[in-house]
C-alpha positions as CSV (number, residue, x, y, z in Angstrom):
1,M,0.0,0.0,0.0
2,V,2.7,2.5,1.1
3,R,4.9,1.5,-1.9
4,S,2.1,2.0,-4.3
5,I,1.3,5.4,-2.9
6,F,5.0,6.4,-3.3
7,N,5.0,5.1,-6.9
8,F,1.8,7.0,-7.7
9,V,3.1,10.3,-6.1
10,F,6.3,10.0,-8.2
11,R,4.4,9.3,-11.4
12,N,2.0,12.1,-10.7
13,F,4.8,14.5,-10.0
14,T,6.6,13.8,-13.3
15,R,3.5,13.7,-15.4
16,N,2.3,17.0,-14.1
17,F,5.6,18.6,-13.7
18,S,4.6,22.3,-13.9
19,F,1.9,22.0,-11.3
20,S,4.1,19.8,-9.1
21,I,6.9,22.4,-9.1
22,I,4.5,25.2,-8.3
23,T,3.1,23.2,-5.4
24,L,6.5,22.0,-4.1
25,S,8.0,25.5,-4.4
26,S,5.1,27.0,-2.4
27,L,5.5,24.4,0.3
28,V,9.3,24.9,0.5
29,L,8.9,28.6,0.8
30,G,6.3,28.3,3.5
31,I,8.1,25.6,5.5
32,T,11.5,27.5,5.3
33,T,9.9,30.7,6.5
34,A,8.2,28.9,9.4
35,L,11.4,27.1,10.3
36,L,13.5,30.2,10.3
37,M,10.9,32.1,12.4
38,F,10.7,29.1,14.8
39,L,14.5,29.3,15.3
40,W,14.3,33.1,16.0
41,A,11.3,32.7,18.4
42,K,13.1,29.9,20.2
43,Y,16.1,32.1,20.8
44,E,14.0,35.0,22.0
45,V,11.8,32.8,24.3
46,T,14.7,31.0,25.9
47,Y,16.8,34.1,26.5
48,N,18.3,34.1,30.0
49,R,16.7,30.7,30.8
50,S,20.0,28.9,30.6
51,V,21.4,31.1,33.4
52,I,21.6,29.1,36.7
53,D,18.6,29.7,39.0
54,S,17.2,32.2,36.4
55,E,13.7,31.8,37.8
56,R,14.8,33.2,41.2
57,I,16.9,36.1,40.0
58,Y,15.4,39.6,39.8
59,A,16.5,43.2,39.0
60,L,15.3,45.7,41.5
61,L,13.4,48.5,39.6
62,M,11.8,51.6,41.0
63,N,8.5,53.1,40.1
64,Y,8.6,56.9,40.5
65,E,5.3,58.9,40.3
66,T,5.8,62.3,38.7
67,E,3.1,64.6,37.6
68,G,0.5,61.9,37.7
69,E,2.6,59.5,35.7
70,I,4.5,56.4,36.9
71,G,8.0,56.0,35.4
72,T,10.1,52.8,35.9
73,E,13.8,53.1,36.4
74,E,16.5,50.4,36.7
75,G,18.7,52.3,39.2
76,T,18.2,53.9,42.6
77,T,20.1,56.2,45.0
78,M,18.5,54.5,48.0
79,P,20.7,52.5,50.4
80,M,19.4,49.0,49.9
81,M,22.4,46.7,49.9
82,E,23.1,46.1,53.6
83,W,19.5,46.2,54.6
84,L,18.3,43.6,52.0
85,S,21.3,41.4,52.8
86,H,20.7,41.1,56.5
87,D,17.1,42.0,57.3
88,V,15.0,40.3,54.6
89,P,15.2,36.5,55.0
90,E,13.5,35.8,51.7
91,V,16.6,37.2,49.9
92,E,19.2,34.6,49.4
93,A,21.8,37.0,47.9
94,I,22.0,40.5,46.5
95,T,24.7,42.3,44.6
96,R,25.1,45.8,43.2
97,I,26.2,45.9,39.6
98,S,27.6,48.6,37.4
99,N,29.0,48.3,33.8
100,S,32.7,48.9,33.1
101,R,34.9,49.1,30.0
102,T,38.6,49.1,30.5
103,I,42.0,48.1,29.2
104,L,43.6,45.1,30.8
105,A,47.3,44.6,30.3
106,V,49.7,41.8,31.0
107,G,53.3,42.6,30.0
108,E,53.2,44.0,26.5
109,K,49.8,42.6,25.7
110,S,46.7,44.8,26.3
111,I,43.0,44.2,25.5
112,E,40.0,46.5,25.9
113,K,37.1,44.5,27.3
114,T,33.7,45.0,28.9
115,G,32.8,43.8,32.4
116,V,31.1,44.9,35.6
117,Y,31.7,46.0,39.1
118,G,30.0,43.8,41.6
119,D,29.9,42.9,45.3
120,S,31.5,39.9,46.9
121,T,28.1,38.2,46.5
122,F,28.1,38.7,42.7
123,F,28.8,35.0,41.9
124,K,26.2,33.9,44.5
125,V,23.5,35.8,42.5
126,H,24.9,35.1,39.0
127,A,26.5,31.7,39.4
128,P,28.6,30.6,36.4
129,E,28.8,26.9,35.5
130,R,32.3,26.8,36.8
131,L,34.2,29.1,39.1
132,T,37.9,28.6,40.1
133,G,38.6,30.3,43.4
134,N,36.8,30.7,46.7
135,T,33.3,31.9,45.9
136,N,33.1,33.8,49.2
137,R,36.4,35.5,48.8
138,V,36.8,36.1,45.0
139,L,36.0,39.8,45.3
140,S,36.9,40.2,48.9
141,Y,39.5,43.0,48.6
142,I,39.7,46.2,46.6
143,H,42.3,45.1,44.1
144,S,41.0,41.6,43.3
145,I,39.5,40.7,39.9
146,A,37.7,37.7,38.5
147,I,38.1,37.0,34.8
148,S,36.4,34.7,32.3
149,Q,38.3,31.6,31.0
150,K,38.3,33.1,27.5
151,L,39.9,36.3,28.7
152,A,42.4,34.4,30.8
153,I,43.5,32.5,27.7
154,E,43.7,35.7,25.7
155,L,45.9,37.4,28.3
156,F,48.0,34.5,29.7
157,G,47.6,31.6,27.2
158,T,46.1,29.5,30.0
159,D,43.2,29.5,32.4
160,D,45.4,28.6,35.4
161,V,46.0,32.1,36.4
162,L,45.0,32.5,40.1
163,G,47.2,34.9,41.9
164,K,48.6,36.5,38.7
165,A,48.5,40.3,38.2
166,I,46.7,42.4,35.6
167,L,47.2,46.1,35.1
168,L,44.0,48.0,34.6
169,D,44.1,51.2,32.5
170,R,47.9,50.9,32.7
171,K,47.7,52.4,36.2
172,V,46.5,50.0,38.9
173,E,47.5,46.4,39.4
174,Y,44.8,43.8,40.3
175,Q,45.3,40.2,41.4
176,V,43.3,37.4,39.7
177,T,41.3,35.7,42.5
178,G,38.8,33.9,40.3
179,V,38.3,32.4,36.9
180,F,34.7,31.8,35.7
181,S,33.3,30.0,32.7
182,P,31.7,32.4,30.2
183,Y,28.0,33.1,30.7
184,P,25.6,31.7,28.0
185,E,25.6,33.6,24.7
186,N,21.8,33.7,24.9
187,S,21.7,35.8,28.1
188,H,22.2,39.4,29.1
189,L,25.3,38.4,31.0
190,S,27.2,37.2,28.0
191,Y,29.2,40.5,27.6
192,I,30.9,40.1,31.0
193,N,34.6,39.3,30.6
194,F,35.6,40.4,34.1
195,V,34.2,41.4,37.5
196,L,35.8,44.0,39.7
197,P,34.9,44.8,43.4
198,Y,32.1,47.3,43.6
199,G,34.2,49.4,45.9
200,A,36.8,49.9,43.1
201,R,34.5,52.2,41.2
202,S,35.7,55.7,40.7
203,K,34.9,58.0,43.5
204,D,33.4,60.4,40.9
205,A,30.9,57.8,39.8
206,D,27.3,58.8,40.2
207,D,25.2,57.5,43.1
208,W,22.7,55.6,41.1
209,V,22.9,51.9,41.8
210,N,21.5,48.8,40.1
211,H,20.7,45.8,42.3
212,D,20.3,42.2,41.3
213,I,18.5,39.9,43.8
214,K,18.3,36.2,44.1
215,L,15.3,35.0,46.2
216,V,15.2,31.8,48.3
217,D,11.8,31.1,46.6
218,A,10.3,32.8,43.6
219,S,6.9,32.7,45.1
220,T,7.9,35.3,47.8
221,R,8.5,38.0,45.1
222,G,5.3,39.9,46.0
223,K,6.1,39.7,49.8
224,V,9.6,41.1,49.2
225,E,8.2,44.0,47.1
226,Q,5.9,44.9,50.0
227,V,8.8,44.8,52.5
228,I,10.9,47.0,50.3
229,D,8.0,49.4,49.8
230,R,7.6,49.8,53.5
231,K,11.3,50.5,53.9
232,I,11.1,53.2,51.2
233,A,8.1,54.8,52.8
234,K,9.9,54.9,56.1
235,L,13.1,56.4,54.6
236,Y,11.4,58.8,52.2
237,P,7.9,59.5,53.4
238,E,7.3,62.3,50.9
239,E,8.3,60.4,47.8
240,K,5.7,58.3,45.9
241,T,8.1,55.5,45.1
242,T,7.5,51.7,45.0
243,S,9.6,48.7,44.0
244,L,9.3,46.2,41.2
245,L,11.2,42.9,41.1
246,F,11.6,42.2,37.5
247,G,12.7,38.6,36.6
248,I,15.7,38.2,34.3
249,E,13.7,35.6,32.3
250,D,11.5,38.5,31.3
251,W,14.4,40.8,30.6
252,R,14.5,40.6,26.8
253,L,10.8,40.0,26.0
254,H,8.9,42.1,28.5
255,W,11.2,45.2,29.0
256,S,8.4,47.8,28.5
257,F,6.6,49.5,31.3
258,K,3.4,51.4,31.8
259,N,2.0,52.7,35.0
260,G,4.6,50.7,37.0
261,R,4.1,47.3,35.4
262,S,5.4,45.4,32.5
263,S,3.3,46.1,29.4
264,G,4.3,44.2,26.4
265,G,7.8,44.7,24.9
266,R,9.7,42.5,22.4
267,I,7.2,39.6,23.1
268,V,4.6,41.5,21.0
269,Y,6.9,41.2,17.9
270,V,7.7,37.6,18.5
271,I,4.0,36.8,18.7
272,V,3.1,38.9,15.6
273,F,5.9,37.5,13.4
274,S,5.2,33.9,14.6
275,I,1.6,34.3,13.6
276,A,2.7,35.9,10.3
277,S,4.9,32.9,9.6
278,L,2.0,30.6,10.2
279,F,-0.1,32.6,7.8
280,V,2.6,32.3,5.2
281,L,2.7,28.5,5.8
282,L,-1.1,28.5,5.5
283,M,-0.8,30.3,2.1
284,S,1.5,27.6,0.9
285,C,-1.0,25.0,2.0
286,V,-3.7,26.9,0.1
287,N,-1.7,26.5,-3.1
288,Y,-1.7,22.7,-2.6
289,M,-5.4,22.7,-1.9
290,N,-6.3,24.9,-4.9
291,I,-4.2,23.0,-7.4
292,A,-5.2,19.6,-6.1
293,T,-9.0,20.4,-6.2
294,A,-8.7,22.2,-9.5
295,R,-7.2,19.2,-11.1
296,A,-9.7,16.9,-9.4
297,T,-11.4,16.0,-12.7
298,K,-8.1,14.3,-13.9
299,R,-8.6,11.7,-11.1
300,T,-12.3,11.1,-11.2
301,R,-12.1,7.8,-13.1
302,E,-9.4,6.5,-10.9
303,I,-11.5,7.2,-7.8
304,G,-14.6,5.8,-9.4
305,V,-12.9,2.5,-10.2
306,R,-11.4,2.3,-6.8
307,K,-14.8,2.8,-5.2
308,M,-16.4,0.3,-7.4
309,T,-13.7,-2.3,-6.4
310,G,-14.5,-1.8,-2.7
311,A,-12.4,1.2,-1.5
312,T,-14.2,3.1,1.2
313,Q,-14.1,6.8,1.8
314,S,-11.9,6.4,4.8
315,I,-9.4,4.4,2.8
316,L,-9.3,7.1,0.1
317,I,-8.9,9.8,2.7
318,R,-5.9,8.0,4.1
319,Q,-4.4,7.6,0.7
320,F,-4.8,11.3,-0.2
321,M,-3.5,12.4,3.2
322,A,-0.5,10.1,2.7
323,E,0.1,11.7,-0.7
324,S,0.1,15.1,0.9
325,L,2.5,14.0,3.7
326,I,4.9,12.5,1.1
327,M,4.9,15.7,-0.9
328,T,5.3,17.7,2.4
329,S,8.2,15.4,3.4
330,G,10.0,16.2,0.2
331,A,9.4,19.9,0.7
332,V,10.8,19.5,4.3
333,M,14.0,17.9,3.0
334,M,14.5,20.8,0.5
335,S,13.6,23.3,3.3
336,L,16.3,21.9,5.5
337,L,18.9,22.5,2.8
338,L,17.5,26.0,2.1
339,T,17.4,26.9,5.8
340,H,21.0,25.8,6.2
341,L,22.0,28.1,3.3
342,L,19.9,31.0,4.5
343,I,20.9,31.0,8.2
344,P,23.9,33.4,7.7
345,L,21.7,35.9,5.8
346,F,18.9,35.5,8.4
347,N,21.4,36.1,11.2
348,Q,22.4,39.4,9.6
349,L,18.7,40.2,9.2
350,V,17.8,39.7,12.9
351,G,21.1,40.8,14.3
352,I,21.8,37.6,16.4
353,Q,23.7,34.4,15.8
354,L,21.3,31.5,15.4
355,T,22.4,27.9,15.0
356,F,20.6,25.2,13.2
357,S,21.0,21.5,13.9
358,I,18.4,18.8,13.2
359,L,19.9,16.9,16.2
360,D,18.7,19.7,18.6
361,P,15.6,18.0,20.3
362,T,13.7,21.3,20.2
363,V,14.4,21.9,16.6
364,F,13.5,18.3,15.7
365,V,10.2,18.6,17.5
366,G,9.5,22.0,15.9
367,L,10.3,20.7,12.5
368,T,8.2,17.6,12.9
369,S,5.3,19.7,14.1
370,I,5.6,22.0,11.1
371,A,5.8,19.1,8.7
372,L,2.8,17.3,10.2
373,L,0.8,20.6,10.4
374,T,1.6,21.4,6.8
375,G,0.8,17.9,5.5
376,L,-2.5,17.5,7.3
377,L,-3.6,21.0,6.6
378,A,-2.7,20.9,2.9
379,G,-4.2,17.5,2.3
380,S,-7.3,17.8,4.4
381,Y,-9.6,19.6,1.9
382,P,-8.5,17.7,-1.2
383,A,-8.8,14.4,0.6
384,L,-12.4,15.2,1.7
385,V,-13.4,16.4,-1.7
386,L,-11.8,13.7,-3.8
387,S,-12.9,10.9,-1.5
388,S,-16.6,12.0,-1.7
389,F,-17.0,11.4,-5.4
390,K,-20.0,9.3,-6.4
391,P,-19.0,6.3,-8.5
392,A,-22.0,6.5,-10.8
393,L,-21.5,10.2,-11.6
394,V,-17.8,9.7,-12.0
395,L,-18.3,6.9,-14.6
396,K,-20.9,9.0,-16.5
397,G,-18.4,11.8,-16.8
398,S,-20.8,14.4,-15.4
399,L,-19.0,15.4,-12.2
400,Y,-16.9,18.5,-13.0
401,T,-19.5,21.1,-12.1
402,N,-20.2,19.3,-8.8
403,I,-16.7,18.8,-7.5
404,S,-14.6,21.5,-9.0
405,G,-15.0,23.6,-5.8
406,A,-14.5,26.8,-7.8
407,G,-16.2,28.9,-5.1
408,F,-14.1,27.6,-2.3
409,R,-10.9,27.9,-4.4
410,N,-11.8,31.5,-5.3
411,G,-12.3,32.2,-1.7
412,L,-8.8,30.8,-0.9
413,V,-7.3,33.0,-3.6
414,V,-9.0,36.0,-2.2
415,F,-7.7,35.0,1.3
416,Q,-4.1,34.7,-0.1
417,F,-4.1,38.1,-1.8
418,A,-5.9,39.8,1.2
419,L,-3.1,38.5,3.4
420,S,-0.5,39.7,0.9
421,V,-2.2,43.2,0.8
422,V,-2.1,43.4,4.6
423,M,1.6,42.5,4.6
424,I,2.4,45.0,1.9
425,F,0.5,47.7,3.6
426,C,2.1,47.1,7.0
427,A,5.6,46.8,5.5
428,L,5.2,50.0,3.6
429,V,4.0,51.8,6.8
430,L,6.9,50.4,8.8
431,W,9.3,51.5,6.1
432,R,7.9,55.0,5.9
433,Q,7.8,55.4,9.7
434,T,11.3,54.2,10.2
435,A,12.6,56.5,7.4
436,F,10.6,59.4,9.0
437,L,12.2,58.8,12.4
438,L,15.7,58.4,10.9
439,H,15.6,61.7,9.1
440,R,13.5,63.6,11.6
441,H,15.1,66.8,13.0
442,L,15.7,66.0,16.7
443,G,16.2,69.6,17.8
444,Y,20.0,69.4,17.4
445,D,22.4,68.4,14.6
446,K,23.4,64.7,15.0
447,Y,25.4,64.5,11.8
448,R,29.2,64.6,11.5
449,V,29.6,64.4,15.3
450,I,32.1,62.1,17.1
451,N,31.0,61.3,20.6
452,V,34.2,60.4,22.6
453,W,33.6,58.8,26.0
454,L,36.1,59.9,28.7
455,D,36.3,58.9,32.4
456,R,34.8,61.6,34.6
457,S,37.8,63.3,36.0
458,S,38.4,66.8,37.2
459,N,42.1,66.4,36.3
460,L,41.4,66.5,32.6
461,P,42.7,69.8,31.0
462,F,39.4,70.6,29.3
463,D,40.4,73.9,27.8
464,N,43.7,72.5,26.5
465,I,41.9,69.5,24.9
466,I,39.4,71.8,23.1
467,S,42.3,74.0,21.8
468,M,44.3,71.0,20.6
469,V,41.3,69.3,19.0
470,E,40.2,72.5,17.1
471,S,43.7,73.2,15.9
472,H,43.3,70.7,13.1
473,S,41.7,71.7,9.7
474,S,39.5,68.6,9.8
475,I,37.7,69.8,12.9
476,E,34.8,72.3,12.8
477,S,34.3,72.6,16.6
478,A,34.5,70.7,19.8
479,A,32.7,70.7,23.2
480,F,32.4,68.9,26.5
481,G,29.1,67.6,28.0
482,G,27.9,65.3,30.6
483,A,25.9,63.0,28.4
484,S,24.9,62.4,24.8
485,P,21.8,64.5,23.9
486,M,19.8,61.4,23.4
487,E,20.8,59.9,26.7
488,I,19.8,62.7,29.1
489,N,17.6,60.6,31.4
490,G,18.7,61.5,34.9
491,S,16.2,63.8,36.7
492,S,16.0,65.9,39.8
493,E,13.8,68.4,41.6
494,C,13.2,71.8,40.2
495,N,11.2,74.7,41.6
496,R,10.6,78.4,41.4
497,V,12.4,80.5,44.0
498,V,9.7,83.1,44.1
499,A,6.2,81.7,44.7
500,P,7.5,78.1,44.7
501,F,5.2,75.1,44.1
502,K,4.2,73.0,47.1
503,T,5.6,70.0,45.3
504,P,8.7,70.5,43.2
505,M,8.7,69.3,39.6
506,M,11.1,66.6,38.3
507,F,13.1,67.6,35.2
508,Y,15.9,65.9,33.4
509,G,19.3,67.6,33.7
510,V,22.7,67.6,32.1
511,N,26.0,69.4,32.7
512,I,27.6,71.2,29.7
513,D,30.3,73.7,28.8
514,E,29.7,76.9,26.9
515,R,30.3,75.2,23.5
516,V,27.9,72.3,23.5
517,L,24.7,74.1,22.4
518,T,26.5,75.8,19.5
519,T,28.5,72.8,18.4
520,L,25.4,70.6,18.2
521,K,23.4,73.5,16.8
522,F,20.6,73.7,19.4
523,E,18.1,76.5,18.5
524,F,17.7,79.3,21.0
525,V,14.2,80.8,21.4
526,L,15.1,83.4,24.0
527,G,18.2,84.6,25.9
528,R,21.8,83.7,25.4
529,N,24.3,80.9,25.8
530,F,26.6,80.2,28.8
531,S,29.7,82.3,28.9
532,R,33.0,82.3,30.8
533,D,32.8,86.1,30.8
534,H,29.8,85.9,33.2
535,A,31.0,84.5,36.6
536,S,27.4,84.2,37.7
537,D,26.7,81.6,34.9
538,S,28.3,78.9,37.2
539,S,25.0,79.0,39.1
540,N,22.6,79.9,36.2
541,F,20.6,77.7,33.9
542,I,19.5,77.3,30.3
543,V,16.2,75.4,30.0
544,T,14.0,74.0,27.2
545,Q,10.7,75.5,26.3
546,S,8.7,72.9,28.1
547,V,10.5,73.7,31.4
548,A,9.6,77.3,31.1
549,N,6.0,76.5,30.3
550,L,5.7,74.0,33.2
551,L,7.1,76.5,35.6
552,G,4.5,79.0,34.4
553,F,6.9,81.6,33.1
554,D,5.6,83.7,30.2
555,N,9.0,85.6,30.1
556,P,11.4,83.1,31.7
557,I,14.7,85.2,31.2
558,G,15.9,86.4,34.6
559,K,13.5,84.2,36.6
560,R,15.2,82.4,39.5
561,I,14.8,78.7,40.0
562,S,16.4,76.0,42.1
563,Y,17.7,72.6,40.7
564,G,19.3,69.7,42.5
565,M,20.9,67.5,39.9
566,Y,24.5,68.5,40.9
567,G,23.8,69.6,44.4
568,K,21.0,72.1,45.1
569,Q,21.8,75.4,43.5
570,E,19.8,78.6,42.8
571,G,20.2,80.8,39.8
572,E,18.6,82.6,36.9
573,I,17.3,81.3,33.6
574,I,19.6,83.0,31.0
575,G,18.4,81.1,27.9
576,V,15.6,79.0,26.4
577,V,16.2,76.4,23.7
578,K,13.6,74.5,21.7
579,D,12.6,71.1,23.0
580,F,14.6,68.2,21.6
581,Q,14.6,64.4,21.6
582,N,16.6,63.7,24.7
583,D,15.7,60.1,25.5
584,D,14.0,57.1,24.0
585,I,12.6,57.9,20.5
586,H,9.4,56.1,21.5
587,L,8.8,58.7,24.2
588,A,7.7,62.3,24.0
589,E,10.4,65.0,24.3
590,K,11.1,65.7,28.0
591,P,11.9,69.0,29.7
592,V,15.6,69.5,30.3
593,V,17.7,71.8,32.5
594,F,21.2,72.7,31.4
595,V,23.8,73.3,34.1
596,F,27.1,75.0,33.4
597,G,30.6,73.8,33.9
598,K,30.9,71.1,36.6
599,P,34.2,69.5,35.6
600,K,33.8,66.2,37.3
601,F,30.5,65.6,35.5
602,L,31.9,66.2,32.0
603,S,32.4,62.8,30.4
604,N,31.6,63.3,26.7
605,L,33.8,65.1,24.1
606,F,31.7,66.1,21.1
607,V,33.8,66.7,18.0
608,K,32.1,68.2,14.9
609,Y,34.3,67.3,11.9
610,Q,34.4,68.8,8.4
611,A,32.4,67.0,5.7
612,G,34.5,64.2,4.0
613,Q,37.3,64.4,6.6
614,L,36.3,61.7,9.1
615,E,39.5,59.7,8.8
616,D,41.7,62.7,9.4
617,A,39.5,63.9,12.3
618,L,39.6,60.4,14.0
619,N,43.3,60.1,13.7
620,H,43.8,63.6,15.2
621,V,41.4,63.0,18.1
622,T,43.1,59.7,18.8
623,Q,46.5,61.4,19.1
624,I,45.0,64.0,21.4
625,V,43.4,61.5,23.7
626,E,46.6,59.5,23.8
627,K,48.5,62.6,25.0
628,V,46.1,63.4,27.8
629,R,45.3,59.8,28.8
630,P,48.3,57.7,27.9
631,G,47.5,54.0,27.3
632,I,43.8,54.5,27.2
633,A,42.3,53.6,23.8
634,L,39.9,55.9,22.1
635,N,36.4,55.0,23.0
636,Y,33.9,56.7,20.7
637,S,30.7,56.5,18.7
638,F,28.8,58.7,16.2
639,L,25.7,60.6,17.2
640,D,23.8,59.6,14.1
641,T,24.7,56.0,14.6
642,D,23.8,56.1,18.3
643,F,20.4,57.4,17.2
644,E,20.0,54.5,14.7
645,V,20.7,52.0,17.5
646,Q,17.6,53.3,19.2
647,L,15.6,52.3,16.1
648,H,16.8,48.7,16.3
649,R,13.3,47.5,17.0
650,E,11.8,49.4,14.0
651,T,14.7,48.3,11.7
652,L,14.2,44.7,12.7
653,M,10.4,44.9,12.2
654,K,10.9,46.6,8.8
655,K,13.4,44.0,7.6
656,I,11.3,41.0,8.8
657,S,8.1,42.4,7.5
658,I,9.5,43.1,4.1
659,S,10.9,39.6,4.0
660,F,7.6,38.1,4.9
661,T,5.9,40.3,2.4
662,V,8.2,39.1,-0.4
663,V,7.6,35.4,0.5
664,A,3.9,35.8,0.9
665,V,3.5,37.6,-2.4
666,A,5.7,35.0,-4.1
667,I,3.5,32.2,-2.8
668,A,0.3,33.9,-3.7
669,C,1.6,34.6,-7.3
670,L,2.7,31.0,-7.6
671,G,-0.7,29.8,-6.7
672,L,-2.4,32.2,-9.0
673,F,0.0,31.2,-11.8
674,G,-0.9,27.5,-11.3
675,L,-4.6,28.2,-11.4
676,V,-4.3,30.3,-14.6
677,L,-2.2,27.6,-16.1
678,F,-4.8,25.0,-15.3
679,N,-7.6,27.2,-16.5
680,A,-5.8,27.8,-19.8
681,Q,-5.2,24.0,-20.3
682,R,-8.8,23.2,-19.4
683,R,-10.1,25.7,-21.9
684,T,-7.7,24.9,-24.7
685,K,-10.4,23.7,-27.1
686,E,-12.7,26.5,-26.2
687,I,-9.8,29.0,-27.0
688,G,-9.3,27.2,-30.3
689,I,-12.9,27.4,-31.3
690,R,-13.1,31.1,-30.3
691,K,-10.1,31.9,-32.5
692,V,-11.6,30.0,-35.4
693,M,-14.7,32.1,-35.0
694,G,-12.6,35.3,-35.2
695,A,-11.6,36.1,-31.6
696,T,-8.4,38.2,-31.4
697,D,-5.5,37.5,-29.1
698,Q,-6.5,40.5,-27.0
699,Q,-10.0,39.1,-26.5
700,I,-8.6,35.7,-25.5
701,V,-6.3,37.3,-23.0
702,M,-9.2,39.3,-21.5
703,L,-11.2,36.1,-21.4
704,L,-8.6,34.4,-19.3
705,C,-7.8,37.4,-17.1
706,R,-11.3,38.8,-16.3
707,H,-12.2,36.3,-13.7
708,V,-9.0,37.2,-11.8
709,I,-9.5,40.9,-11.5
710,P,-12.4,40.6,-9.0
711,F,-10.0,38.7,-6.7
712,V,-7.8,41.8,-6.5
713,L,-10.8,44.1,-5.8
714,Y,-12.2,41.8,-3.1
715,S,-8.8,41.4,-1.4
716,L,-8.2,45.1,-1.4
717,L,-11.7,45.7,0.1
718,I,-11.0,43.2,2.8
719,A,-7.4,43.9,3.5
720,L,-7.0,47.7,3.4
721,P,-9.3,48.3,6.4
722,I,-7.5,45.6,8.4
723,G,-4.1,47.0,7.5
724,Y,-5.2,50.5,8.4
725,Y,-6.6,49.4,11.8
726,L,-3.4,47.5,12.7
727,M,-1.0,50.3,11.7
728,K,-3.2,53.0,13.3
729,N,-2.7,51.2,16.6
730,F,0.9,50.7,16.0
731,L,1.6,54.3,15.1
732,E,-0.1,55.5,18.2
733,E,2.9,54.3,20.2
734,Y,5.0,57.1,18.6
735,P,4.8,60.8,19.7
736,A,6.2,61.6,16.2
737,R,4.6,59.6,13.4
738,I,3.6,59.7,9.8
739,T,0.0,60.0,8.6
740,M,-1.5,57.3,6.4
741,S,-2.5,59.4,3.4
742,P,-4.6,58.2,0.4
743,N,-1.3,57.9,-1.6
744,L,-0.4,55.0,0.7
745,F,-3.5,53.1,-0.2
746,L,-3.1,53.8,-3.9
747,A,0.5,52.6,-3.8
748,V,-0.6,49.3,-2.2
749,A,-3.5,48.8,-4.6
750,G,-1.2,49.6,-7.6
751,A,1.5,47.2,-6.3
752,I,-0.8,44.2,-5.9
753,T,-2.6,44.9,-9.2
754,F,0.7,45.1,-11.0
755,M,2.0,41.8,-9.5
756,V,-1.3,40.0,-10.3
757,L,-1.3,41.2,-13.9
758,L,2.4,40.3,-14.3
759,T,1.7,36.8,-12.9
760,I,-1.2,36.0,-15.2
761,S,-0.2,37.8,-18.4
762,Y,2.6,35.4,-19.5
763,Q,0.4,32.3,-19.4
764,S,-2.6,34.1,-20.8
765,I,-0.7,35.6,-23.8
766,K,0.9,32.2,-24.4
767,A,-2.5,30.5,-24.5
768,A,-4.0,33.2,-26.8
769,R,-1.1,32.9,-29.3
770,Q,-1.3,29.2,-29.6
771,N,-2.3,27.9,-33.1
772,A,-6.0,27.3,-33.3
773,I,-5.5,24.0,-35.1
774,D,-3.2,22.7,-32.4
775,S,-5.7,23.8,-29.7
776,L,-8.5,21.8,-31.4
777,K,-6.3,18.7,-31.7
778,T,-5.6,18.7,-27.9
779,E,-7.0,15.7,-26.1
């Protein structure tokens, strides 16, 4: 039985090669898309879950209520370490954590690496698979360091390095007291190459602290939050602050907060694209259904004879389902090869390193599920239709009008193109929104600006550095600031000195020199810039328009305010600049207070270089930094690139949606091509007769095409409102967004119409030009 089915499938494939290739190609495209998306979703869903005790590890976040809104921050200035370590029995271990990037040197060899500062309990919270050294004493003194096995081999050529010395920043010597196995690549700890004692942080570092907590039992999370909230209320009775323990297993997928609780995040896109991949797979199944049922009349006699010789409907259903599963199995084998070839390109698309192995149990189960789902789904309708033929009608040859299933097939075609229209519409909106955000004016000039990161140090010769940098012809201007314009997210209390508000307002703040606003081309609305010629400017402020409005100043110049970001100070507002994008692009512009010239808080050197002279500018800045900070490598980025990083989510969505759209349209067009091909073959004699009767080629083409045009119209009527609804909700997340104009709808309608006409025109013209005598001879 099985052998005969295999033989029949092979003969049917070769005899109907064109239809078989169309069906097989559709299945391969659908299965490959679903498999690649399964690998991506698997990576995202399992992120951080390979970390030891991941289900019990939490980041301590703080919910701050300001002006009726609740914002969630990762850090806090509240003293939590000692109290949580000793007074809360539900906490097994806690560590403070702060990122670090530094140069580690051994002899003549030096490497710049990323790591963290952590307490002596760091490895109790984030336990690696293997740790050489005493867990309780690895970070017990100020000049100890724990390094990864990989870093140990890079520096020493071996991982047996306990007790050996490493020079940090070519200044301070640290002793290796621990060697740990690297953390899993699929985790937020994978970047850690070394761990330094938390007490070794620079004395000039800010007071904001991140805490990671491991609970004895995950079920006590709510209780611990309540205990922390009571402690906060006791320490700071006037502040409306509560805690949120956020599990590291949710770190990647659910890092989005609204009103103090997780509200979606990356998980939304994993779900959306997983559903989209299933729809693409369904579209490939539709092609199988359509072509199988359209060609049903070719098998009517076979089925009639089999029924007359005793075959029951259940036997025939099993046969047709087996045929579908065999065809699907062949498609799966080809999909495995195609997936293997596409993995490198797909990794570039999604920005991560996925691996593909059929021996991976999860991948094997996923692939088997996809294959079975596809085979059963694709074969279900044809099996039910073909097995229901009545032997008497079959043998009389009067069955076509009863079993052709034209209405159902037409519905499936409309479904395919409606889905294609939705995908085209969504991809086009995503593309336009991303382009809009990328090229939108942020309130400052982000182009041709090198952002050099320097350690906060009052010993830096700031004026000399500026003079040396600007002395080169490739440099337009330079300035020092406390943060990149798009990373100003620290806030503090602000109030009017005269007629103060009962409750101070919270505004973002940043420290700058007198050159930042001109170098980055901020636009002044009122007043002037900071100046060294005005001694009082050391306590004065420049604010954004929204600060002036919120403080209730119609004419803010000369008004006195107090601000506490860098120690409480009072001063006058001497200038007002336009609001600008100073934080996450997905959030509205926030009010910002500029404070003048606090040297120990200046950590960013902004260098505006001349057009076309980037290489010369970089070489020059590198030499300057080497002079003032010998042995410290230049650590820099570009403001426009930093901004593009914020659009990673949009860029990823745009790339994946465009890829899905291309595949979906290709599958829909393949199915339509198959149906047009079958229709042309079925009407060959009719076409011949019409040509003999005087029909022109153009009339024949219109005859074959006219039944397809309504499909396009129906799909547009169904899909465009759906696409508009989906994208309207999506765009509402952005304070700055495009509008969906009529041109957008016309573009989508034109694109799908063009693709449909391109698909059907070749076969229609070929059929119309066929010799009438040859058409009439066709059996």
